[in-house]
C-alpha positions in Angstrom: 97.3 218.9 218.9 98.3 215.7 220.6 98.9 213.1 217.9 97.9 209.5 218.8 99.5 206.6 216.9 99.1 202.8 217.0 101.8 200.5 215.8 101.2 196.8 215.0 103.6 194.2 213.5 102.5 190.8 212.4 105.6 189.1 213.9 106.7 187.2 216.9 107.4 189.7 219.7 110.2 187.5 221.0 112.0 187.5 217.7 114.9 189.8 216.9 114.4 189.7 213.2 114.2 192.7 210.8 110.5 193.2 211.2 110.7 193.4 215.0 113.7 195.8 214.9 111.9 198.0 212.3 108.8 198.1 214.5 110.7 199.0 217.6 112.7 201.7 216.0 109.6 203.3 214.4 107.7 203.2 217.7 110.6 205.0 219.4 110.8 207.5 216.6 107.1 208.3 216.6 107.3 209.0 220.4 110.4 211.2 219.8 108.4 213.1 217.1 105.8 213.9 219.7 103.2 211.1 219.2 101.5 209.3 222.0 102.2 205.8 220.7 100.7 202.4 221.5 102.6 199.4 220.4 100.2 196.4 220.1 102.0 193.0 220.1 100.8 190.0 218.2 100.9 187.8 221.3 102.0 187.9 225.0 105.8 187.9 224.8 107.5 184.9 226.5 110.3 187.3 227.8 110.7 191.0 228.2 114.1 191.3 226.6 112.7 192.9 223.4 110.0 195.0 225.0 111.2 196.1 228.4 113.2 199.1 227.1 110.2 200.3 225.1 107.8 200.1 228.0 110.0 202.4 230.0 110.1 205.2 227.5 108.0 208.3 227.7 105.1 208.5 225.2 105.1 204.7 224.6 102.5 202.1 225.8 103.2 198.5 225.1 100.3 196.1 225.3 99.5 192.5 224.3 96.1 191.1 223.2 95.3 189.5 226.6 95.3 192.6 228.7 93.1 195.7 229.0 89.4 196.1 228.4 89.4 194.7 224.9 90.9 191.3 225.6 91.4 188.7 222.8 92.5 185.1 223.2 94.9 184.6 220.3 95.9 181.2 218.8 99.2 179.5 219.3 100.8 181.8 216.8 99.3 185.0 218.1 96.5 187.1 216.6 95.2 186.2 213.2 95.0 189.1 210.7 91.2 189.2 211.3 91.6 189.3 215.1 94.3 192.0 214.9 92.2 194.3 212.7 89.1 193.7 214.9 91.1 194.6 218.0 92.7 197.7 216.4 89.3 198.9 215.3 87.9 198.5 218.8 90.9 200.3 220.3 90.5 203.0 217.7 86.8 203.5 218.5 87.9 204.2 222.0 90.9 206.4 221.4 90.6 207.6 217.8 94.2 207.3 216.5 95.4 209.8 214.0 97.5 207.1 212.3 97.7 203.3 212.4 101.1 201.9 211.4 100.9 198.3 210.2 103.6 195.9 209.2 102.5 192.6 207.7 100.8 192.2 204.3 98.2 189.7 205.4 97.0 192.0 208.2 97.2 195.0 206.0 95.0 193.3 203.4 92.3 192.8 206.0 92.7 196.3 207.3 92.3 197.7 203.8 88.7 196.7 203.9 88.0 198.2 207.3 86.2 201.5 206.4 86.8 202.9 209.9 90.6 202.9 209.3 90.6 204.1 205.7 93.0 206.9 205.0 94.8 206.6 208.4 96.8 203.5 207.6 100.5 203.8 207.3 101.4 200.4 205.9 104.9 198.9 205.7 105.2 196.7 202.6 108.6 195.3 203.2 107.2 191.7 203.1 105.8 192.2 199.6 107.1 189.8 196.9 110.5 190.9 195.7 110.6 189.1 192.3 108.5 189.2 189.2 107.6 185.6 189.8 105.9 186.6 193.0 103.9 189.5 191.5 100.8 187.5 190.5 97.5 189.1 189.5 96.2 188.2 193.0 99.1 189.9 194.7 98.8 193.0 192.6 95.0 193.2 193.4 95.8 192.8 197.1 98.6 195.4 197.1 96.3 197.8 195.1 93.6 197.5 197.8 96.3 198.2 200.5 97.7 201.2 198.6 94.3 202.8 198.0 93.3 202.4 201.7 96.7 203.7 203.0 97.8 207.3 203.5 101.4 206.2 203.0 103.1 202.9 202.0 106.4 202.6 203.9 109.5 200.9 202.4 112.9 200.3 204.0 114.8 200.5 200.7 114.7 202.4 197.4 115.0 199.3 195.2 111.9 197.7 196.8 110.0 201.0 196.5 110.8 201.3 192.7 110.0 197.6 192.2 106.6 198.0 193.8 105.8 201.2 191.9 106.7 199.6 188.6 104.3 196.7 189.2 101.5 198.2 191.3 100.4 201.6 189.8 98.3 202.5 192.8 101.5 202.5 194.9 102.9 205.5 192.9 102.9 208.7 194.8 102.1 207.0 198.1 105.3 205.0 198.8 107.9 206.7 201.0 111.2 205.5 202.4 111.2 204.7 206.1 114.2 202.5 207.0 114.8 201.5 210.6 117.1 203.4 212.9 120.4 201.8 213.7 122.1 201.9 217.1 123.8 205.1 218.1 127.4 205.1 216.9 130.0 203.8 219.4 133.6 202.8 219.3 135.0 199.3 219.8 136.6 198.3 223.0 140.0 199.9 223.4 141.6 197.0 225.2 140.4 194.2 222.9 143.4 192.1 221.7 143.9 191.4 218.0 144.1 187.6 218.6 141.9 185.6 218.3 139.9 187.2 215.5 136.5 187.6 217.0 133.7 187.2 214.4 130.2 188.2 215.3 126.7 187.4 213.8 123.4 188.7 215.2 120.4 187.8 213.0 118.1 185.1 211.8 119.3 181.6 212.2 118.2 180.2 208.8 119.8 178.2 206.0 119.8 181.2 203.7 122.1 183.0 206.2 124.7 180.1 206.0 124.3 179.2 209.7 125.9 175.8 209.3 128.7 177.1 207.0 129.6 179.9 209.4 130.3 177.5 212.2 133.0 176.0 210.0 134.9 179.3 209.7 137.0 179.2 212.8 138.5 175.8 211.8 139.0 177.0 208.2 140.8 180.1 209.4 142.9 178.1 211.9 144.2 176.0 208.9 145.5 179.3 207.5 147.2 180.1 210.8 144.6 182.6 212.0 143.1 181.9 215.4 139.4 182.8 215.4 136.2 182.7 217.4 132.6 182.9 216.1 130.0 184.6 218.4 126.4 184.0 217.4 123.4 185.8 218.8 119.9 184.4 217.9 117.2 182.5 219.6 115.5 179.9 217.5 116.9 178.0 214.5 114.3 178.0 211.8 114.2 175.9 208.6 111.8 174.0 206.4 113.6 170.7 207.1 113.7 169.3 210.7 116.9 167.5 209.8 118.6 170.7 208.9 117.3 172.4 212.1 118.9 169.6 214.2 122.1 169.8 212.2 122.4 173.6 212.6 121.5 173.4 216.3 124.2 170.8 216.9 126.8 172.9 214.9 126.0 176.0 217.0 126.2 174.1 220.3 129.1 171.7 219.7 131.6 173.3 217.3 134.9 174.3 218.9 135.5 178.1 219.0 131.8 178.8 218.3 129.9 180.5 221.1 126.1 180.6 220.8 124.8 183.3 223.1 121.1 182.5 222.4 118.4 185.1 222.3 119.3 188.5 223.8 117.7 192.0 223.9 118.7 194.2 221.0 120.9 196.3 223.3 122.7 193.1 224.6 123.1 191.8 221.1 124.7 195.0 219.8 127.0 195.0 222.9 128.3 191.5 222.1 128.7 192.5 218.4 130.6 195.6 219.3 133.2 193.5 221.2 134.0 191.6 217.9 136.6 192.5 215.3 134.3 191.9 212.3 130.7 191.0 211.7 129.1 188.6 209.2 126.4 189.5 206.8 127.1 186.5 204.5 124.3 184.7 202.7 123.5 182.2 200.0 123.6 183.4 196.4 119.8 183.2 196.0 119.6 186.4 198.2 122.0 188.3 195.9 119.0 190.1 194.2 117.7 191.4 197.6 115.8 194.7 197.3 116.3 195.8 200.9 119.6 196.4 202.8 120.3 193.8 205.5 120.5 195.0 209.1 123.4 192.6 209.6 125.3 194.6 207.0 124.4 198.0 208.3 124.5 197.7 212.1 128.2 196.9 212.4 129.0 200.3 210.9 127.2 202.1 213.7 129.2 200.0 216.2 132.6 200.9 214.8 133.3 197.5 213.2 133.2 196.3 209.5 131.1 193.5 208.0 131.9 190.7 205.6 129.1 191.0 202.9 128.3 189.5 199.6 129.1 191.5 196.5 125.6 192.5 195.3 124.4 195.6 193.4 122.7 196.7 196.7 125.9 196.4 198.7 128.0 198.0 196.1 125.7 201.0 196.3 126.2 201.1 200.1 129.9 200.4 200.5 131.4 201.0 197.0 132.7 198.7 194.4 136.2 198.5 196.0 135.1 197.6 199.5 137.7 195.2 200.8 135.5 192.6 202.6 133.3 191.3 199.8 132.9 187.5 200.0 131.8 184.9 197.5 128.8 182.7 198.6 131.0 179.6 198.9 132.8 178.9 202.2 136.2 179.7 200.8 134.9 183.2 199.8 134.1 184.0 203.4 137.4 182.5 204.6 139.4 184.7 202.2 137.4 187.9 203.2 138.0 187.1 206.9 141.7 186.5 206.2 141.9 190.1 204.8 139.9 191.3 207.9 142.6 189.9 210.2 144.8 192.8 209.0 144.1 195.8 211.3 144.7 198.3 208.4 142.0 196.5 206.2 139.6 196.5 209.1 140.0 200.2 209.7 139.3 201.0 206.0 136.3 198.7 205.9 134.9 200.0 209.2 135.1 203.6 207.9 133.1 202.5 204.8 130.5 200.8 207.0 130.2 203.8 209.3 129.6 206.0 206.2 126.8 203.7 205.1 125.2 203.5 208.5 125.2 207.3 208.8 122.1 207.4 206.6 120.1 205.2 209.1 120.3 207.2 212.3 117.5 207.7 214.7 117.6 211.5 214.1 117.0 210.9 210.4 114.1 208.6 211.1 112.5 211.1 213.5 113.0 213.8 210.9 111.3 211.7 208.1 108.3 211.0 210.4 107.9 214.6 211.4 107.7 215.5 207.7 105.1 212.8 207.0 103.1 213.9 210.1 103.0 217.5 208.8 101.9 216.3 205.4 99.2 214.0 206.8 98.0 216.2 209.6 98.4 219.8 208.6 97.4 222.7 210.8 94.1 224.6 210.0 94.7 227.4 207.5 94.7 230.9 208.9 91.1 232.4 208.8 89.3 229.0 209.0 87.2 227.6 211.8 87.1 223.8 212.2 83.7 224.2 213.8 82.3 226.1 210.8 84.4 224.8 207.9 84.8 226.5 204.6 82.8 224.6 201.9 84.9 224.0 198.8 83.8 222.2 195.6 86.3 221.1 193.0 84.8 220.5 189.6 86.1 219.2 186.3 86.1 216.5 183.6 89.6 215.3 184.6 90.9 216.2 188.1 94.2 214.4 187.8 96.2 217.6 187.5 94.8 218.7 190.9 95.3 215.3 192.6 97.8 216.7 195.1 95.7 219.7 195.9 92.5 217.6 196.4 94.4 215.3 198.7 95.7 218.3 200.6 92.3 219.9 200.9 90.8 216.6 202.3 93.3 216.7 205.2 92.9 220.4 206.1 91.0 221.2 209.3 88.5 224.0 208.7 87.8 222.9 205.1 85.0 220.6 203.9 85.6 219.3 200.3 83.2 217.8 197.8 83.9 216.9 194.1 81.8 217.2 191.0 83.6 215.0 188.3 81.9 215.5 184.9 82.0 212.4 182.6 82.4 214.7 179.6 82.1 218.3 178.5 78.3 218.2 178.6 77.7 215.0 180.6 77.2 215.3 184.3 74.9 214.8 187.2 72.9 218.0 187.0 71.3 217.5 190.4 74.7 217.1 192.1 76.1 220.2 190.2 73.1 222.4 191.2 73.4 221.1 194.8 77.1 222.0 195.0 76.5 225.4 193.3 74.1 226.2 196.1 76.3 224.6 198.9 79.8 225.8 198.2 81.5 228.9 199.5 84.3 228.4 196.9 84.1 226.6 193.6 87.3 225.7 191.8 86.9 224.6 188.2 89.8 222.5 186.7 89.8 223.4 182.9 87.9 226.4 181.5 85.1 224.3 179.9 81.3 223.9 179.9 81.4 223.1 183.7 83.0 226.5 184.3 80.3 228.2 182.3 77.6 226.2 184.3 79.0 227.3 187.7 79.4 230.9 186.5 75.7 230.9 185.5 74.7 229.5 188.9 77.1 231.5 191.1 75.5 232.8 194.3 76.2 236.2 195.9 79.2 236.0 198.2 80.4 232.8 196.5 83.9 232.8 194.9 84.6 231.1 191.6 88.1 230.1 190.5 88.9 228.7 187.1 92.2 227.0 186.2 92.9 227.3 182.5 95.3 225.2 180.4 96.8 225.4 176.9 94.0 223.2 175.4 91.2 225.7 176.1 92.8 228.4 174.0 91.9 226.5 170.9 88.2 226.6 171.9 85.5 229.3 172.3 84.8 228.4 175.9 87.1 231.2 177.4 85.3 233.8 175.3 81.9 232.5 176.4 82.8 232.6 180.1 81.2 235.5 182.0 84.4 236.9 183.4 82.5 239.2 185.8 81.4 236.1 187.7 84.9 234.8 188.0 87.1 235.9 190.9 90.4 234.5 189.4 91.6 232.7 186.3 94.6 230.6 187.3 97.4 229.8 184.8 100.6 227.9 185.4 102.9 230.4 183.8 103.1 234.2 183.1 103.3 233.6 179.4 100.1 231.6 179.3 98.3 234.0 181.6 99.1 236.7 179.1 98.0 234.6 176.1 94.7 233.7 177.9 94.0 237.3 178.7 94.6 238.4 175.1 92.5 235.5 173.7 89.4 236.2 175.8 89.9 240.0 176.4 89.9 239.4 180.2 91.0 242.1 182.6 94.6 241.7 183.9 93.5 241.8 187.6 91.6 238.5 187.1 94.7 236.6 186.1 96.7 234.7 188.7 99.8 232.5 188.2 100.1 229.4 190.4 102.7 227.0 188.9 102.5 223.2 188.9 103.4 221.7 192.2 106.2 219.1 192.0 106.5 216.4 194.7 110.3 216.8 195.0 110.5 214.4 198.0 109.0 211.6 195.9 111.2 212.3 192.9 114.6 212.8 194.5 116.1 209.3 194.2 119.6 208.0 193.6 120.5 207.8 189.9 121.4 204.5 188.4 124.9 203.9 187.1 125.4 205.3 183.6 122.4 207.7 183.8 124.5 210.5 182.4 124.4 208.8 179.0 120.5 208.5 178.9 118.2 211.2 177.5 114.6 211.0 178.7 111.5 212.1 176.8 108.4 211.9 179.0 105.4 212.0 176.7 105.7 212.1 172.9 102.1 212.7 171.8 101.0 214.7 169.9 103.4 215.7 167.1 104.1 219.1 168.6 106.1 217.2 171.3 108.6 216.7 168.4 109.9 213.2 168.8 111.8 213.8 165.5 113.7 216.6 167.2 114.7 214.3 170.1 115.9 211.8 167.5 118.0 214.5 165.8 119.6 215.2 169.2 120.3 211.6 169.8 121.9 211.1 166.4 124.1 214.1 166.9 125.3 212.8 170.3 125.9 209.3 169.1 128.3 210.7 166.5 130.3 211.9 169.5 129.9 208.9 171.8 127.9 205.7 171.0 127.0 205.3 174.7 124.2 207.9 174.4 120.6 206.4 174.4 117.1 207.8 174.4 114.3 206.5 176.7 110.8 207.5 175.7 108.0 206.9 178.3 104.8 207.5 176.4 101.5 206.2 175.1 101.5 205.4 171.4 99.8 207.6 168.8 97.2 204.9 168.0 96.1 205.0 171.6 94.5 208.4 170.9 91.8 208.3 168.2 92.0 212.1 167.8 95.7 211.8 166.9 95.7 208.6 164.8 92.7 209.8 162.7 94.6 212.9 161.6 96.8 212.2 158.5 99.5 214.7 159.4 99.8 213.2 162.9 100.0 209.7 161.6 102.6 210.6 159.0 104.8 212.3 161.7 105.0 209.0 163.7 105.4 206.8 160.7 108.4 208.8 159.6 109.9 208.8 163.1 109.5 205.0 163.6 110.7 204.2 160.1 113.8 206.3 160.8 114.5 204.4 164.0 114.2 201.1 162.3 116.4 201.9 159.3 119.1 203.9 161.1 122.2 202.0 162.4 122.8 204.9 164.9 119.3 204.8 166.3 117.9 201.3 166.1 119.7 200.0 169.2 119.7 203.3 171.0 115.9 204.1 171.4 113.8 202.4 174.1 110.0 203.0 174.4 108.7 202.4 177.9 105.0 202.0 178.6 103.0 205.0 179.9 102.3 204.8 183.6 102.6 206.6 186.9 105.9 205.1 187.9 107.7 208.2 186.7 110.0 208.5 189.8 111.4 205.0 189.3 111.8 205.5 185.5 113.7 208.8 186.0 116.4 207.1 188.0 118.1 206.0 184.8 117.6 209.4 183.0 120.5 211.8 183.1 119.0 214.5 180.8 115.3 215.3 180.6 114.2 216.7 177.2 111.7 219.3 176.2 111.8 219.3 172.4 108.3 220.6 172.0 107.2 223.5 169.7 104.9 224.8 172.4 104.2 224.2 176.1 102.5 226.0 178.9 104.7 224.7 181.7 105.9 221.2 180.7 105.7 219.4 184.0 107.9 216.6 182.8 110.9 218.9 182.8 110.3 220.0 186.4 109.8 216.4 187.5 113.1 215.4 185.7 115.0 218.2 187.3 113.6 217.3 190.8 114.8 213.7 190.2 118.4 215.0 189.5 118.2 215.0 185.7 119.7 218.0 183.8 117.0 219.9 181.8 117.6 220.3 178.1 114.9 222.6 176.5 114.1 223.8 173.0 113.4 227.5 173.1 109.6 227.3 173.0 107.6 230.5 173.6 107.6 231.4 177.3 110.1 228.7 178.3 112.2 231.4 180.0 109.3 232.4 182.2 109.2 228.9 183.6 112.8 227.7 183.6 116.2 229.2 183.8 117.7 230.3 180.5 120.8 228.1 181.3 118.7 225.1 180.3 117.2 226.6 177.1 118.9 226.2 173.7 118.3 227.7 170.2 118.9 224.6 168.1 119.7 220.8 168.2 123.5 221.5 167.9 123.4 223.7 171.0 121.4 221.1 172.9 124.0 218.4 171.9 126.9 220.7 172.9 125.3 221.3 176.4 124.8 217.6 177.0 128.2 216.4 175.8 130.1 219.2 177.6 128.3 218.4 180.8 129.4 214.8 180.6 132.9 215.1 179.2 133.7 218.3 181.3 132.8 216.6 184.6 129.9 219.1 185.3 127.0 216.6 185.2 126.7 216.3 189.0 127.1 220.0 189.5 124.3 220.8 187.0 121.8 218.3 188.2 122.2 219.5 191.8 121.6 223.1 190.5 118.5 222.0 188.6 117.1 220.2 191.7 117.6 223.3 193.8 115.8 225.5 191.3 112.8 223.3 191.2 112.7 222.9 195.0 112.9 226.7 195.4 110.1 227.6 192.9 107.9 224.5 192.4 108.1 222.2 195.5 104.6 220.9 196.2 104.3 222.2 199.8 105.1 225.7 198.5 102.6 225.5 195.7 99.9 224.0 198.0 100.4 226.9 200.4 99.7 229.3 197.5 96.6 227.4 196.5 95.4 227.3 200.1 95.8 231.1 200.6 94.0 231.7 197.3 91.1 229.4 198.1 90.7 230.2 201.8 91.5 233.9 202.0 91.6 235.1 198.3 95.3 236.0 198.8 97.0 236.3 195.4 100.5 234.7 195.2 103.3 237.2 195.1 105.0 237.4 191.6 107.9 235.0 191.5 111.4 236.5 191.4 113.3 236.2 188.2 114.8 232.8 187.4 118.6 232.6 187.3 120.2 233.3 184.0 122.7 231.0 182.3 126.3 230.9 183.6 
């Protein structure tokens, strides 16, 4: 299949800012990934310096609004968001793009309401607010609309991704990292003299980037006996104050030993930068909380030169705490860093750090990321299906959240037509819709073994297949025993232990039982851990009492006797949020005892944090080093697999069947053994080794693509998954 993509950025096509660079690199990478790609510009470019190289590449068409059959006359600032979406929609009606990549929140907000584009938008949200002050209710509503209309939300950095997910629940599970590609690595000029010190800057010419202050650097360095030149690449000086713009322009034009090269193509700008000894990525202190890495900090590393940067949490994550060219925001801070950069041995060390950081932003990595996303969004038709005569599949249940990944996958599969029957309650549903789907579907999948499964079993047609997924909850009811198992082709359970329990409970034949585990989106969860994560225990869900919050507190108390740095993070709803829990005296007593213990214990009061329930699990897990399963009983305990996929070390109580789901190396017989395992991993230097091992095990057995393939074979061709090999034993 030839994949057609359209890319649009709500930015000046003559600008060399981060938005334009991102758009150009994604356009190139889509073409390299095999897409026929159209780059639509916001306006007719005044020059070709930023678009000429794209127009000459295979698989790329660059067009502006005033050419072609669908011409638009934009205003002085280019297409408005409404004009842009209207033009994209008309182009799509003519060519039917498989994906539409948008950058620009204002345009994306309009596109989110264009039904013709729904589900095919890949929206870059890098221009979203980056502070809590900017996350107003209106912004959250707008970003929610964008998220729900988009197949993917694209982010250039992990910090911004986690910030969005923590504030916009609809973004969770849709947000993926897609940073720009940097220039191909190259060495510096071999014949470049060491004197004068050549300082380069290629970026936005704004007050926040210390444009006026950087022009003072050559004179300040000369006063310290260091001859220096500043080379600046950038087109237009931008600022809110006309007086500041005039001042900055004069400083760039008239300051001795400052060379302003003006606007250049990206290739020319990088060539000028590569001829320098050191680059500047030095900004005002109000940018220290930035959530995205700056191109001015990353690009020098791909050119073989170092950069002077502010000491920020983001930069410390990129270059390390002991990077030699950190600068304070004040002028003398940059002067001191550049004085260190005048020493060749310091430059070599710093350049090596910058090259290591830049290695994560290559074109090859960007192309690889896009190919993965394309496979996910546009899968091939399953074997045995005919797109011209699709298999009709109905998914039924009172709560389909557990099958959200499968439902999304089935929607995208060529050769499969999907319809849903979501019951409001066990006995409340649209009977006309249910009867219609029972007569329509080739395959019915019931999530939960409840009254809806009994209904579809009664109305099953000859030749129709009925699949029922059973959970722990139903084994406390009579529904499994009332189900006519002769009408059911397969009962799906998430573990061997619960398949056996269900079979015994309902006296079902063994050949009807199928094990398909929970699918874990390992790509979403695998994120860098925050500093100090090895001292944080995480409990994801503490309701009802069988989750044993009291046992997690016992473990924490044991560990804090050994090291007071251990803490417990509990992400959960509260017991009073569930009427069926809070109305039971024994349940209420369990939580009253646990909360009273936390309040009154000096060891626990400052060491337990309750975080609100929500879908931002991937962001929350970044600070969790050990994920707990202290329950008396579980069928699979998805939280453990999610924690392991994030790089947390699993610590499990030995609940029945735990060893059929997880390796015995993570399972412990009592609280003392759990505490020993945690503390020995930390003090013995094995934390990183163990968390990598846990990640690998989850990826091998429970990665979402693998599990979706099992489901697809079962639904489409009635192919039962092969029994999984034994999990590795403890060391």
